N, C-alpha and C positions, 0 to 999 in steps of 0.2 A: 504494500500500500504506500503510495507516494505521500510525502508530507505536504499538507496544505500550505498555501502562501501565508495565511494568518499565523499558523503554528510556527512556520519558519521565521517570520518576522519577530514573533514573540521570543523565540529561541535566541535570535541574534541580539535582541535588546537585553535579555537576561545575561547572556554571555559577555556582552559589552560592559554591563554594570559590574559583573564579576571581575572583568579584566581591569577596570578602573580601580577597584578595591585591591586587587593583586598588585597593581602598580604602586599603590600607597605603601607597600612593604619596603620599597626602595628608600624613601625618605625616613621611614622608621629605622631601617638598618643604619642609615647615615647618622641619625640622632643617637642611637645606641653607641656606635663607634666613636662619635664625637665626644659624648660624655665619658666614654672609656679612656680616650686620649687625655681628657682633662683630669680624670681621676688618677691616672698613672703619671701625668705630667710628661708624657712621651707618646706622640702619635704613632711612632714607629712600633713601640711595644704594643699599642692598641691594635695595630694591623696584624701583628703576630698572633695575638690572642684570637682575633676574629677569624683569621685564616686557619689557625690551629683547631678551633672548635669545629669549623666546617669540614676540615680534613679528617678529623677523628670520626665524625658522623658518617662521612662518605666511605671511609675505609671499612667501617662496620657493615655498611650496606653491600659494598662490592666484594669484600673478602668472605662474606657469609655464603656465597654461592660458588660452586666449583667452576662454572663456565666463565663468570665475570672475573673470578680470581685468576684463572689461567690466562685470560686475555690481558688482564692488567699487568701481570708479571712478564708478558711477552713484549710489552711496549719498549723497554730499554733496548732489546735486541733489534727491534724494528727501527728504532731511532739510529742505531749504529749503522745499520745496513742502508739507511736513507730511503726507505720504502715510500715515504712521502716527503715533501719539502721539510727540511728539519726545523725551519722557523715555526712551523705549525705546532710543534711540540712545546713551544714556549709561549703560547698564548696566555697562560696564566700570569705572565708578567704584567699584562695590561690590567687585570683585576687587582694585582698587587699595588699598582700605582693608584688606582681608584680608592681602594680601601685605605691605603696609606694617607691619601689626601683627606679622607673622612676623619681619620684620627687627628690629623694635624690642623685642619682648617675649620671644621664645622663648629667647634667651640667658639670661634671668633666670628665667623661669617654668618652663622645660622644656616638652617637646613634649606631655606628658600633660595638664597643666593648660591649655595653649593649646588643644589639640584639644577637650577637654571643654567649655571655655567657648565655643568657636566653635560646636560642634554644639548646645549648649543654646540659644544665640541663634538658630540656624537652625530648631530645633524650634518655638520660639515664633513666629518669622517665618512658618514654613509654616502654622501654625494660623491666624494673622491673615490672611495672604494668601489662604488658601483661603476664609475667611469673607467677605473683600471681593471675591473673584473675580479676584484678580491672578494671571494665568498659568494658570488652569484654565477648562475649558469651562462648569462649573457651580459656583456658590457652595456651599461646604460649611457646613452648619449648625454652630453652636458647641455640639457635643454634650458630654456629661459626660466620655467618654474623652479627647476632644481637649483639653478644659480641664485634665484631670488630667495629660495629657502635658506641657502647658505649665508647670504647677506643678512637676512632677517635674524639668523642665529647669532651673528656677530653683533647686531644691534641689540638683541636681547641681553647679551653679556654686558655690553656697555651700559645699558639701562640699569641692570641690577647692581652694578658696582659704582654707578655715578654718585650716590650719596657719600662715597668714601674717597672721592678724588683728593681730599686733603690729607688722607692717610695712606701713603704709598705702600706701606706694609700690608694693608688690607687688599689693595689691588693685586699685589704679588701673591697673596694667599688665594685669591679668586682665580688666578691663572692656573693654579695646580689642578683643580678639577676640570678646567677647560682642556688642559693638555691630556688628562686622563680620558676625557671624552673623545679627543682626536685619535687616541690610540685604540679606542674601543671598537672601531670598525674592523680592525684586523682580528680581534679576539673571536668573534663568532665563526669566522672562516677556519681558524685553527682548530677550534673545538669541534666543528663539524667534521673536519678531516679525521681527527682522532676518533670521533664517534663512528664514522664509517669504517675506519681501519679495524677498530676493536669490536665492532658490532653492538655497541651499547653506549648511549649517551651518559649513563651512570659512570662508566669508566672515563669518559672524556671529562666530566665534571670533576671526578676525583683527581685526575692528572692535572687539571687546571688548578685545583687547590694545592696539590703537592708542589708544583713548580713555583707558584706564588709564595708558599710558605718557606720553601728552601731558599729562594732568592732573598726574601725578607730576613730570614734567619742568618744567612751568610753575611749580609751587610750589617746586621745587628752585632754579630760576633766580632766584626772588624771594629765597630764602635766601642765594644766592650774592651777590646785589646788596646785601642788607640786612645780613647778618651775616658775609659772607666765607667761607661754606661752600665747601669744596674737594672736588670730585668725583675719585675714584680708582677704578681697576678692581682686582679681587682678583688676586693672583698665583698662586692655587691653582686648578687646572683644574676640579676637581669642583664648585666653588662657582658655576659658570656653568650648572649643571643644574637650578636651581629652576624656570625657565620650561618647559623640555622635559619635566620630570616632571609638571607640571600638564597639559601637552598630552597626554602619554601616558595619564594618568588619564582625561581627557575622552574620548579615542578609545576606550579600553577600555570605558568605561561606555556609549558609544553603540552598541558592538557587543553588549554583554552584555544590554542592556535588551530586545532583540528576543526573547531566549529566556526571560527572567525576568519581564518586566513591571516597571512603575515601583515597585510596593509592595515586592516582594521584593528588587529591586535596591537600593532606598533603605535597607532594613534591613541587607542584607548589606554594603553599602559603608560604612554607619555603623559596623557591627561591626568591619570591617577598619580603619577610621580609629582606633577606640579601642584595638583590640588592638595595632595597629602603634605607636601612641603610647606605650602601656605598655611594650612591648618595647624601644623606642628609649630610653625613660626609664631602663631598666635598663642597656642597652648604652652609651648616650652621654648621661648625665644632664647637666643644666645645671650650670655652675660653682657649687659650694657648696650644691647642692640634693640631696635624696634622695627616693626614691619612698615616699610615706606610704600607709598602709592606707586613709585616707580618700580619697586620690586614686584608688585602684583602685575603691573603693566609689562614688565620684562618677562614674567612667566607666561602671560598671554601671547606675547610676541614669539617666545620660544615654542609654544604649542602651535601657533600658526606656521612657524618655520618648519616644524616637523611634518605638519600636514601637507604643506606645499612640496617639501622635498621628497615625500613619499609617492608623489604622483609619478607613475611610470612614464618614461619617455616613449614617444610614438615609434621611434626608430631605435633599434639596438645594433650595436656593433658586432664584431666577430665573437664567437663563443669564448667564454673565459675558461681558465684552466681549472679553477677550483669548483667544488660542489656548492650547493645551496647552503646558506648559513643556518645555524641553530640558534635558538633563543637563549644563549648563555652569555651573560655580560660580565659578571664579576664574581669574586668570591665572597 
């Protein structure tokens, strides 16, 4: 029996609302990691805790089954043999940059500015990666709407940081999530390749967390040796939920994409991230900060930029090398 148009429309509405709420988990994760960085006095240590909790949870899931356990332990050999481009194995570094920027900047910038800067960077990254064929089956032409979306993304970032022009260190902090967003276009492509190679996105996500955790850990070890940095764990239980919140968001997006498709999913989740960040900015603002009208306007411009940039080009260039992306953004 075919699904009636009314039932189909109702299903899309329900799934869209669910995706908006799932998108709100991103700002919540940023808030947790931001408070964690403030609690520890070290955003780097906060990123280690966030990645570490996510990694432990994913290892429990992957190592519990023989098939995924075997595929996971095969990955190092496949990396050495170069069975896929080696840079794909290191996509977790992008997530590490984003989570590190959460621990370092959210306590000063607030969730709204952080998320808007991050999403703006991701919009530009998406346009460029589509043009170069990174993570998509066909290269997307650099059409006028997609260029306009990228320009609007830059405008959104300028708007949200404009109240801080007199504080150069705040502008510098806002650049960090923007750069993380620029790197994020590569991450789904790498995660998708690992998922295809191993036969499971669970393994891809675990590898993502592992690479990010190892990279953060190595740099932290250098800091400990060179500058005497001291690692400590938070004493507040909910500060360990940054990694699990990221995993929950990934899992929900993987389920919801089947009913919505990538275009609507991306727009709804972006809306959820921005709505959630503005709500959290009202409920739990960063110390000494307040929600400015231009921050709200910047969030709306970022949403418009994402919507415009997601419009497919009418003409596609030659086939790209990589497979279609997966909905995995960060740890």
